[in-house]
N, C-alpha and C positions, 0 to 999 in steps of 0.2 A: 353748486350744491351737489354733494354726493347723491346718487340715485337710490342706493340700497342701504337700508337700516341693518337688515340681516342678511348676510351673505354666507351660506351654509356650504362647507367643504367636508366632504366625506373622506377622512383621512384612512379609513378602513370600513370595510362592510362585514368584517368578522364580528362575532359577538361571542362571550364566554357564556351567555345564558339563552334559555329559549322560553321567553316570556309567553303566556297564552294570550296576551293582547297584542303582540308584535309579530305578524308572520315572518318567517325565515325567509330572507332574500334568495331568489332563484338565480341571481346572477353569481358569476365565478368569484370565489373568495380571494380577496385581494387587500395588500396594504400599499398605500401610496408612497412612492419613491419621493425622496427629498428633491429630485430634480424637477418632478412633476409638480409638486407644491410649489416650488421656487418659480416655474413657469406660469402657474396659476396667479400668483400674487402680483407678478409683473404685469399680467394682463388686466387685471381687476383693480389696481390701484386707483384709477380715476373714478371708480364707481362706489367705493365704500371704504370706511375706517374699521369697520367692525366685522370679524369673521367668526363663525361658529362651527366647531368640530362636532357635526351632527348631520346625520340622515339616518342611515340604518348602521349596525355596527355598534362596537363599544371602543370609543377613542383612546382610552386608557390601555388598551391592549397593544397600541403601536409601539414598538421597541424604541422608536426615535421621537417620541412625542416632545422630549425636552429640546431637541434640534428643531423641531417645527415651531416651537414657541420661541426659540431664539431668532429663528429666520424671520418669523412674524414681527418681532420686535424691530430688527434690522430693517425691515421693509416698511415700519410704521404703521403696523396693524395691532389692534387690541383684540384678544381671543376670548370667546365664551365656550365653555365645555359642557356638554350634557352627558352625564355618566349614570350607570346604574349604581355605582358606588363600591362594588365589591372588591375592586383592585386599589381602592384609594390608599390604603396602608402602605402598599408596595410602591406606589409613584408619588407619595407626598414629597419626598426630597428632590424629585425630578422636576416638579412643576410648580410647587408652592411660591417660591422666590422669584420666579420668572417675571420680568417686568411687563411682559406682553399679556400675562394672564388678568382678565378683567372679571370674569364671573365663572363660578362653577354651579351647575344645577344637578341636584341629586334626585333621581327617580327613585323615590322610596318605595313605590309600589311594585317595583322589579321583584323584590324579595318573594312577596306572597304570589306574584305573577308566575313563579316557578314552583309554588306550593312546596317550598323547602321547609323543612321540619327543625332543621338544628343550625345553630350559629347566628341565630337573628339578634342576639344580644351583641355579639362581637361585631356583626355587620354595622348595627346602629352606632355602637361606640367608637369604632374606627372612623365613621363619618363625622361624628360628633367632635373627635378629637382634630381632625382636619379643619373643621369650621372654627373651632376655638384658636387654632393656631393662625388662621387666615385673618380672624378678628384682631388678634393680639400682634401679629407680626408684619401684616400687609393690609393694603387697601382693597384687597379681593372681596367682591360680593359673592355671596352663597346663598342658594334657594333650596329649600325642600319642597319635593313634589310629591303629592299623593293624589294621582288621578286614577281613582278606581271606584267612584261613586256610580251607583246605578242611576241611568238616567229617568227611570220611573218612580223609584223609591230607594231610600237609604236603608237598607236592611240591618238587623241587629248584628249579624255576622260581619258586615262591613264596619259598623261602629267598633266592634271588639277587636278586630285586627288593627285598625287604624288607632284606637286608643293606646294600645301598647306602645306604639311609636310616639304618639302625641305626649304621652305622660313622660316619656324619657326626655323628650325635648323640653316640656315644661320644667321638669327637675333640673335639667343641665343649665337652663337660662334663668332659673329661679323665678319663673313668672308668677305673677300674682292673680292670674285668672286662668281659666280653663280654656285652651285653644278652641275645643269644639264649639263653644258657645260664641266664638268670635269668628268662625270661619264664613267666608262668602265663597260660594262654589266658583264664582268667576273671578272675583278680585282676591288677591293674596293679602295678608297681613304681615306687619313688621314684627319680628321676634326680638331683634337687637340691633344694634348698629351693623349695617350691611348684611343683615341676615333675615331672610323672608320665607314664608310659608305660603304653598298654594294648594288648596284641595280643589279637584274639579272631577268631571264626569269621566268614565273610563273612555280612552281614545280609541277611535276605530280608523284603521288605515283605509283609504279609498282603494277600490279594486274594480276592474272590468266587469267582474262576475256579480257585482253588488247590483241592486235595483236602482235605476235611474230615476231622480226626482222630478226635477223641472229644468228648462233651458234658460231660466232667467236668474240673475243675481250678480254679485259683485266678489272680488277676492282682490288681496293685495299682491298675489303672486305676479312676478314681473314689474311690480310698482315699488313696494318697499323690501321684497325679499326675492331671493334666487338660490339655485343650489348647484354645485358641482359634484357629480358622483366620483368614486374613487378610480374610475377608469377615464376620467375627463369629460364625461358626458354632462351637458348642461340641461338642466331641467327648470321649469317655473318657480318650484317651491320646494320645501323640505318634506313634503307628503307623497311625492312621487318616488317611492322607494325602489321601484322596479325600472325607473327611466324609460317609462311609457311616453311620456311627452318629451321625447329626444329633440332638444332644438339645434343640436350639433356637438362636436367634440373638439376641445381645445388642443388636442394633438393634431387636428387637421385644420382647423379655423380659429381664426382670432375671436377672442370673446367679444370683441367691440362688433364684429361682423355677426356673429351669432345671434345677439339680442336685436339686431335690426333685420334678422332674417324674416321670411315669409310667414312661418308658423308663429314665431314669437310676436310678431307685429299683429296677426289675427287675433291670438289670445288676448293681447293687451288692448286692442281696439274694442273687441268684444266685450270685455268687462267695463269699458267706458261707457258702454251702451247699455250695460247690466244684460248682456247676452252671453251665454256660456257655449264657447265654440267646440270645445273638446269633451269627449265622452267621459273621461276620467273625471273631469271637474264636475260633471253633472252627477257623479256618483260619491262625491266628496261631502260628508256632513259638516266639516269645518267651515265650508262656505257660507253655512246657514247663519254663522255668528255674525257676518257682517250684513245681513239681509233682513233685520228685524224692524 
């Protein structure tokens, strides 16, 4: 059995937006080389079948994303992409028909996260065009994400900015119901065949300067998910956007050895006992989802 259901590979940490909910990385700006990507795929093949172009950065910015998809297919991987969607029109011809492409997630909250005032209609229309092409020409799954709800209350302004997008989706897919009434903040809904929508609370990246909560709990990091940053650094999950929980680097050590290293084993065994060994993990709100 493959170990990881979600294997995140950050093909670039460069982004074309500056979203207010996503702190800009302090790491050196970088685009992964195809040679590095190939090395990663060779090392992780025994551990997963699904890779995700995601941690920090905008994957559609990578000039060789089509080659990355081709190599993924050649090596036997299926690829999931998470994008802010602003570049989808420019790259549709490069990615849509690639046999490795399994799913594309559109973070629609990115537009308002930059307080952009112009181009929203074009932004949404370009994404909807891609989704329709995916439905009609491929078996690719697409998902709309609106992760901008307030944890304490859903305000009128939140509803207004989301309704503009939701109304467009309703019209595009000729829905017989209003999406807002169907939304579950945790579980998404099916819009059409292989098209989904998920609305959730605004995401907060964990950081060392945040307040620590408690040292008990469980997480799927190193169990069902793991990540490799653009420079080859291996971290337990996709939420370690600064590589704080550095488990090793694939340019120096084989991946198989890294996940059996002292730090990785301590994190894994700690969560097995519902003990949180790392400071960053104790400052991660996402962990609370698994401890209800």
